[in-house]
C-alpha positions in Angstrom: 42.0 99.2 -77.0 40.5 96.9 -73.6 41.7 93.6 -73.0 39.9 91.6 -70.8 42.3 90.4 -67.6 41.7 87.6 -64.9 44.3 86.2 -61.9 47.0 88.7 -60.4 49.2 87.1 -63.5 47.5 87.1 -66.3 48.1 89.7 -69.0 44.8 88.7 -71.2 42.0 86.8 -69.6 41.1 83.8 -71.9 36.9 84.0 -71.7 36.1 81.0 -73.8 37.2 77.7 -72.5 40.7 76.6 -73.8 43.4 74.6 -73.7 45.2 76.5 -71.3 48.6 75.1 -72.4 48.7 77.4 -75.2 48.9 80.2 -73.8 52.6 79.8 -71.9 53.8 77.8 -75.2 56.5 79.8 -76.6 56.0 78.1 -80.2 52.0 79.0 -80.0 51.3 81.1 -82.6 49.8 84.7 -82.0 46.5 85.7 -84.2 44.2 87.8 -84.6 40.4 87.3 -85.5 38.2 89.8 -86.9 34.9 90.1 -88.7 32.6 92.3 -90.1 35.0 95.5 -90.9 32.5 96.6 -94.4 34.7 98.6 -95.7 33.5 101.4 -98.4 30.2 103.2 -99.2 27.0 102.1 -100.3 26.7 103.3 -103.7 23.1 103.8 -103.4 23.7 106.3 -100.4 26.6 108.4 -101.3 25.6 111.9 -99.7 27.8 113.7 -97.5 26.7 112.6 -94.2 27.3 109.0 -95.4 31.0 110.4 -96.3 31.7 111.9 -92.9 30.2 108.6 -91.2 32.6 106.2 -93.3 35.6 108.3 -92.7 34.9 108.4 -88.7 34.5 104.7 -88.3 37.0 103.6 -91.3 39.6 105.9 -89.0 38.3 103.8 -86.2 39.1 100.4 -87.6 42.2 101.7 -89.1 43.6 103.2 -85.5 42.5 100.1 -83.4 44.2 97.9 -85.8 47.3 99.4 -86.3 47.4 99.4 -82.5 46.6 95.8 -82.0 49.3 94.9 -84.6 51.9 97.1 -82.8 50.6 96.0 -79.2 49.6 92.4 -79.4 52.2 91.9 -82.2 50.3 88.8 -84.2 51.8 86.6 -86.9 48.5 86.0 -88.7 45.3 87.7 -89.1 42.1 86.5 -90.2 39.2 88.9 -91.7 36.0 86.7 -91.5 34.1 88.0 -94.4 32.3 91.1 -94.9 35.6 92.6 -96.2 33.3 95.2 -97.7 30.1 97.0 -97.1 28.4 97.0 -100.4 30.8 94.6 -102.6 27.8 92.9 -104.1 26.7 95.8 -105.9 30.2 98.1 -106.8 30.9 98.8 -109.9 34.5 98.2 -111.2 35.9 101.3 -110.1 34.0 101.2 -106.7 35.3 98.0 -106.0 38.7 99.3 -106.8 38.4 102.4 -104.6 37.1 100.3 -101.8 40.1 97.7 -102.1 42.3 100.4 -102.0 41.0 101.9 -98.8 40.8 98.3 -97.4 44.5 98.2 -98.1 45.1 101.3 -96.3 43.0 100.7 -93.3 44.6 97.1 -92.6 48.1 97.8 -94.0 50.2 95.4 -92.4 54.0 93.9 -92.1 55.3 91.3 -94.6 55.7 88.8 -92.5 52.3 88.9 -90.7 49.8 86.6 -92.8 46.6 88.2 -93.6 44.2 85.9 -94.6 39.9 86.4 -95.6 36.9 84.8 -96.1 34.1 85.7 -98.6 30.8 86.8 -96.7 27.4 88.1 -98.4 28.6 91.8 -98.5 31.3 90.8 -100.5 29.5 88.3 -103.2 25.9 88.7 -102.6 23.7 85.8 -101.1 23.3 82.4 -102.6 20.9 84.1 -105.4 23.3 87.5 -105.7 26.5 85.2 -106.4 28.2 84.6 -109.4 31.7 83.6 -111.0 32.5 87.2 -111.9 32.1 88.4 -108.1 34.0 85.4 -106.6 36.8 85.9 -109.1 36.8 89.4 -108.6 37.0 88.8 -104.5 39.8 86.0 -105.4 42.1 88.3 -107.5 42.6 90.5 -104.8 42.6 88.1 -101.7 44.1 84.3 -101.8 41.9 82.1 -102.8 44.0 79.4 -101.0 41.2 76.7 -99.0 43.6 75.1 -97.1 47.1 76.1 -95.5 49.3 74.5 -93.1 51.6 77.1 -90.7 53.7 76.2 -87.9 52.2 72.8 -87.7 48.7 74.0 -87.8 45.7 73.2 -90.3 43.0 76.0 -91.6 40.6 75.4 -93.5 38.8 78.7 -95.2 35.2 77.8 -96.3 33.2 80.0 -98.8 30.0 79.4 -96.4 28.0 81.5 -98.9 28.2 78.6 -101.5 27.0 76.6 -98.9 23.6 76.3 -100.3 22.8 72.5 -100.5 20.9 73.4 -103.8 23.2 71.7 -106.3 24.2 75.1 -108.3 27.6 74.2 -109.8 29.0 77.0 -107.9 28.0 75.0 -105.0 29.4 71.9 -105.9 32.3 73.2 -106.6 32.4 74.8 -103.0 31.6 71.0 -101.9 33.8 69.1 -103.9 36.9 71.4 -102.7 35.8 70.4 -99.3 35.9 67.1 -99.9 38.6 67.3 -101.3 40.3 69.1 -98.4 38.8 66.3 -95.8 40.5 63.4 -98.1 43.7 65.6 -97.5 43.0 65.7 -93.6 42.4 62.5 -93.4 45.7 61.1 -94.7 47.1 63.1 -92.1 45.5 62.0 -89.6 46.5 58.1 -91.2 50.2 58.8 -91.6 51.4 56.3 -89.4 48.9 53.3 -90.8 50.5 54.3 -94.5 47.4 54.4 -96.2 47.6 53.0 -100.1 44.7 55.8 -100.5 47.3 58.7 -99.6 50.5 60.4 -101.3 53.1 61.5 -99.6 52.5 65.1 -101.7 49.3 65.3 -99.7 50.6 64.8 -96.6 49.8 67.2 -94.0 50.7 68.1 -90.8 48.8 65.3 -88.3 46.5 68.3 -86.4 42.5 68.9 -86.6 42.5 72.1 -88.1 40.9 75.3 -87.5 38.1 75.6 -89.3 37.1 79.5 -90.6 34.3 80.7 -92.8 31.5 83.4 -92.6 28.1 82.1 -91.8 28.1 80.6 -88.5 27.3 76.9 -88.3 23.6 76.0 -87.8 21.9 77.0 -84.2 18.5 78.0 -83.5 19.4 81.3 -82.5 21.4 83.4 -79.9 19.1 82.8 -77.0 22.5 81.1 -75.4 24.8 83.7 -76.0 25.7 86.1 -73.4 28.7 88.8 -72.8 29.0 92.6 -73.5 29.0 92.4 -77.1 26.1 89.9 -77.9 23.2 90.2 -79.1 21.2 92.8 -77.1 18.8 91.0 -75.0 15.6 91.5 -76.9 17.1 90.2 -80.2 18.4 86.6 -78.7 15.4 84.9 -78.8 14.6 86.0 -82.5 15.1 82.2 -84.8 17.6 82.4 -86.8 16.8 81.3 -90.7 18.5 78.8 -92.3 21.0 79.9 -95.2 20.3 83.5 -94.3 21.6 84.1 -90.4 23.1 80.5 -90.6 24.2 77.8 -92.3 21.8 74.9 -92.8 21.3 72.0 -90.5 22.5 69.6 -93.4 25.2 72.2 -94.1 26.5 72.1 -90.9 27.0 68.6 -90.0 28.4 68.1 -93.3 31.1 70.4 -92.7 31.6 69.1 -89.0 31.5 65.2 -90.4 33.9 66.0 -93.2 36.5 68.0 -91.7 36.2 67.0 -88.3 37.9 70.5 -86.5 38.8 71.1 -83.1 37.7 75.3 -83.5 35.4 76.9 -85.8 35.4 80.7 -86.2 32.5 82.6 -88.0 31.1 86.4 -88.3 27.9 87.4 -89.6 25.7 88.4 -87.1 27.6 91.0 -85.5 27.7 89.9 -82.4 29.7 87.4 -80.1 28.9 83.9 -79.1 30.1 80.8 -77.6 28.3 77.2 -79.2 29.2 73.8 -78.4 28.8 71.3 -81.3 28.3 67.9 -81.5 31.3 66.0 -80.0 32.7 68.6 -78.3 33.7 71.1 -81.3 33.6 74.8 -80.1 32.4 77.4 -81.8 33.2 81.4 -81.7 31.3 84.0 -83.6 33.5 86.9 -83.6 31.4 90.6 -83.4 31.8 93.4 -85.9 35.0 95.2 -85.7 33.0 98.1 -86.8 31.6 100.9 -85.3 28.8 100.6 -88.2 27.7 97.6 -86.8 27.6 97.7 -83.1 28.3 100.4 -80.5 31.2 98.5 -78.8 33.4 96.1 -81.2 35.8 94.0 -80.4 38.1 90.8 -81.5 39.2 87.8 -80.4 43.5 87.3 -79.7 44.1 84.0 -80.3 47.5 81.8 -79.5 47.5 78.6 -81.5 49.7 75.1 -81.4 49.0 72.0 -83.7 46.9 70.2 -80.7 46.3 73.0 -78.2 44.5 77.0 -78.6 43.9 80.1 -75.6 41.6 82.8 -76.8 41.3 86.1 -75.5 38.6 88.7 -76.0 39.5 92.6 -76.4 37.7 95.6 -76.8 37.3 98.6 -78.5 36.2 101.7 -77.2 32.6 102.5 -77.2 31.7 105.0 -80.1 29.3 106.8 -78.2 32.1 107.6 -75.5 34.6 108.5 -78.0 32.5 111.1 -80.0 31.3 112.4 -76.8 34.9 112.5 -75.8 35.9 114.6 -79.0 32.9 117.0 -78.8 32.9 118.2 -74.8 36.9 118.8 -76.0 35.9 120.7 -78.9 33.3 122.8 -77.2 36.2 123.3 -74.3 38.7 124.8 -76.7 35.8 127.0 -78.5 35.1 128.6 -75.2 38.7 129.0 -74.2 39.0 130.5 -77.9 36.2 133.1 -77.2 37.0 134.1 -73.9 40.4 134.8 -75.5 39.5 136.8 -77.7 36.7 138.1 -75.1 33.6 137.5 -77.8 31.9 135.6 -75.1 28.7 136.8 -73.9 29.0 138.7 -70.4 28.1 136.2 -67.6 30.7 133.8 -69.1 33.2 136.5 -69.5 32.5 137.7 -66.2 33.2 134.2 -64.7 36.3 134.0 -66.9 38.2 137.6 -65.7 37.3 136.3 -62.3 38.9 133.0 -63.1 42.0 134.8 -64.4 42.1 137.2 -61.2 41.9 134.4 -58.8 44.9 132.7 -61.0 46.8 136.2 -60.4 46.4 136.4 -56.7 
């Protein structure tokens, strides 16, 4: 795992615009942001090759996640949707198997909070989504939409349900967001003792961090940059609303109702930094899995009720790791064959010559 560095005395380099005091605040809450881990096997392609491929990539995620827990010591981990590869099609048994795999890969100490939002691979796109799939997902992961931790408010949105067509699930999702908006407004008006607010509803007076799977509306990734941004040939491809990103209308509603200070999203598998409206920063977090990109990464954050600092943590390149293992295995095979004198004569001659040189 590589962490970008800057300055002579900095351990981690914040690569986004940020409030720098958060990184030096002893009370700041360390957190990790991951996206699109996509655990499990596609039920339509369960061949020996796909089993091997999934095993390698899940091993990569497990080692990377466990190393990050040990090295960075986060107090909360956010996974921004697409927890499973094909959860929207999974049978009850396949779902249970994938949940078990996820819990093994992303096991964590009891004091570390793990917070998850649903993605289209978990419950389907809008036209595939159903109450059954949502309830099945929420049975495994706490469906809490709003929670406060160390004086910081977090809002977790089911962005798949923000289609805006008035369907029952979409209407329920909007009603939840409006209720959360009311609670957040009450927290901002604590000093004014508004008659619309009760003491039971009061939250910390902190602008929220918004967590969701789909990114807010943007035309494309044309303005995105960095090692883990989309490939150059894909950045100018226009985004389709409600498929690649939220609609313009849904995005405006979220920004207006919640007034977040930071938005973390996933879905695109690539990194991007977008500034919305009156200065609201959105960070699209790349995929954490080799399944979706050769160079996965994740976000390390230091958060306080009023500030945040973010750094990018890079994982090893898939082709580099696999090439290293292939070279190592090949070298060991040559040594074994040479030891038992099973190599062809030119190689055996070279081996014998090397042994003679060592003895002289």
